C-alpha positions in Angstrom: 0.0 0.0 0.0 1.3 3.4 -0.8 1.6 5.9 2.0 -1.7 7.6 2.6 -2.2 11.1 3.9 -5.6 10.4 5.6 -6.2 7.2 7.5 -9.6 6.4 8.9 -10.1 3.6 11.4 -13.5 2.2 12.3 -14.1 0.4 15.6 -17.3 -0.6 17.2 -17.0 -3.7 19.4 -14.5 -4.9 22.0 -12.6 -7.3 19.6 -12.3 -4.4 17.1 -10.4 -2.3 19.6 -7.9 -5.0 20.4 -7.4 -5.8 16.7 -7.0 -2.2 15.6 -4.9 -0.8 18.4 -1.5 -2.0 17.1 -2.3 -0.9 13.6 -3.3 2.6 14.7 -0.2 2.9 16.9 2.1 1.8 14.1 0.6 3.9 11.4 0.7 7.0 13.7 4.3 6.2 14.4 5.2 5.8 10.7 3.1 8.7 9.4 3.1 11.3 12.1 2.2 14.1 9.7 -0.8 12.2 8.3 -4.4 12.8 9.4 -5.5 9.8 11.6 -9.3 9.7 12.2 -10.8 7.3 14.6 -14.5 6.5 14.2 -16.3 4.7 17.1 -19.6 3.4 15.8 -21.0 2.8 19.3 -22.0 -0.8 18.5 -20.7 -1.5 22.1 -21.4 1.7 24.0 -21.0 0.8 27.6 -17.8 2.4 29.0 -16.5 -1.0 30.2 -17.0 -2.3 26.7 -15.4 0.6 24.8 -13.8 3.5 26.7 -11.8 1.3 29.1 -10.5 -0.8 26.2 -9.3 2.3 24.3 -7.6 3.7 27.4 -5.8 0.4 28.2 -4.6 -0.1 24.7 -3.4 3.5 24.3 -5.9 4.3 21.5 -6.6 8.0 21.2 -10.1 9.5 21.8 -12.4 8.9 18.8 -12.8 11.8 16.4 -16.4 10.7 15.6 -18.8 8.9 17.9 -21.7 7.5 15.9 -23.8 6.2 18.8 -25.4 3.3 16.8 -26.3 1.3 19.9 -27.9 -2.2 19.9 -30.7 -3.7 17.8 -31.2 -6.4 15.3 -28.4 -7.1 12.8 -30.3 -5.2 10.1 -31.1 -2.2 12.3 -27.6 -1.9 13.8 -26.0 -2.2 10.4 -28.3 0.3 8.8 -27.7 2.8 11.6 -24.0 2.6 11.2 -24.3 2.9 7.4 -26.3 6.1 7.6 -24.1 7.7 10.2 -20.7 6.6 8.8 -21.6 7.8 5.3 -21.6 11.4 6.5 -18.2 10.9 8.2 -16.6 9.2 5.1 -18.0 12.0 2.9 -16.6 14.6 5.2 -13.2 13.0 5.8 -12.6 11.5 2.4 -9.8 9.2 3.7 -7.2 7.7 1.4 -8.0 4.4 3.1 -10.6 3.2 5.6 -9.4 0.5 7.9 -11.9 -2.0 9.3 -11.1 -4.9 11.7 -12.9 -8.2 12.2 -16.4 -9.3 11.4 -19.0 -7.3 13.3 -21.9 -5.3 12.0 -19.8 -2.1 12.1 -17.3 -3.8 9.8 -20.0 -4.7 7.3 -21.6 -1.3 7.4 -18.2 0.5 6.8 -17.3 -1.9 4.1 -20.6 -1.3 2.1 -20.5 2.5 2.4 -16.7 2.6 1.5 -17.4 0.5 -1.6 -20.3 2.8 -2.7 -18.3 5.9 -2.1 -15.2 4.4 -3.8 -13.0 4.8 -0.8 -10.2 2.2 -0.7 -10.7 -0.3 2.1 -8.3 -2.3 4.2 -9.6 -5.3 6.2 -7.7 -6.5 9.3 -8.1 -10.2 10.0 -9.1 -11.2 6.5 -9.7 -14.8 5.5 -11.0 -16.0 8.9 -13.8 -18.5 8.1 -16.1 -20.8 10.1 -17.8 -22.0 6.8 -21.2 -21.6 8.6 -23.2 -19.0 6.7 -25.9 -19.1 9.3 -23.5 -17.0 11.5 -23.9 -13.2 10.8 -20.2 -12.8 11.4 -19.4 -15.2 8.5 -21.5 -13.2 6.1 -19.8 -10.0 7.3 -16.3 -11.5 6.8 -17.1 -12.7 3.3 -18.5 -9.3 2.2 -15.6 -7.4 3.8 -13.0 -9.6 2.1 -14.8 -9.3 -1.3 -14.8 -5.5 -1.3 -11.5 -4.8 0.5 -8.6 -3.5 -1.6 -6.0 -4.6 1.0 -6.7 -7.8 2.9 -4.5 -8.3 5.9 -4.5 -12.0 6.8 -3.3 -13.5 10.1 -2.4 -17.0 9.0 -1.6 -19.3 6.0 -5.1 -20.8 6.3 -6.6 -17.4 6.0 -4.6 -16.7 2.8 -5.8 -20.1 1.4 -9.4 -19.2 2.2 -9.1 -15.9 0.4 -7.5 -17.4 -2.6 -10.3 -20.1 -2.7 -12.9 -17.2 -2.6 -11.3 -15.9 -5.8 -9.5 -12.9 -4.2 -6.5 -11.8 -6.3 -3.2 -12.7 -4.6 -1.8 -9.1 -5.0 -4.6 -7.8 -2.7 -3.6 -10.3 0.1 -0.9 -9.5 2.7 0.1 -12.1 5.4 0.9 -9.9 8.4 0.2 -12.0 11.5 -2.3 -11.6 14.4 -2.8 -8.1 15.8 -4.5 -9.6 18.8 -1.1 -11.0 19.8 0.5 -7.6 19.2 -2.1 -6.1 21.6 -1.4 -8.8 24.2 2.4 -8.1 24.0 1.8 -4.3 24.3 0.0 -4.8 27.7 1.8 -7.9 28.9 4.2 -6.1 31.2 1.4 -4.2 33.0 -0.5 -7.5 33.5 2.6 -9.2 34.8 3.3 -6.3 37.2 -0.2 -6.7 38.6 0.3 -10.4 38.9 -2.8 -10.8 36.8 -1.2 -13.3 34.5 0.4 -16.4 36.0 
């Protein structure tokens, strides 16, 4: 991926924060002069499910809070789509970065595709092969429309290739959940929280 001047990160649920934190930190380190925009969709809106995670992982305060809240899959996805469209139109990032497989991921993917904003998907290629799971549908759609697919394992790369994704769009980068664990490991060990 060529260096972008405007990065936009979309988070909404606890796993998203953990997956996105090391990516946000590294891109901010590599591109300190770029615009880094954090969008919190509010899919998980309780402080213990969002704010505390952001603080612990060293993620900056969100630039945009969408307040999507809970609801059925369709309602939640639709709320995020309506609200994130305004943000994407305003910010016009060079790349939107979405992690995982939640409704916020799907919503940001669809809106980015329609606005022709390049999309990067963290944790691409993860599959359960059970399409009755909403997360599986979200993963497949995100991978189909992402311009840059960041896979965590060889199996994930194989799944993407089997889906017909072009190899040049796929990047084997490892697991950002492990990166987040390493980032906070010393603090946990100092508290004797991990034995």
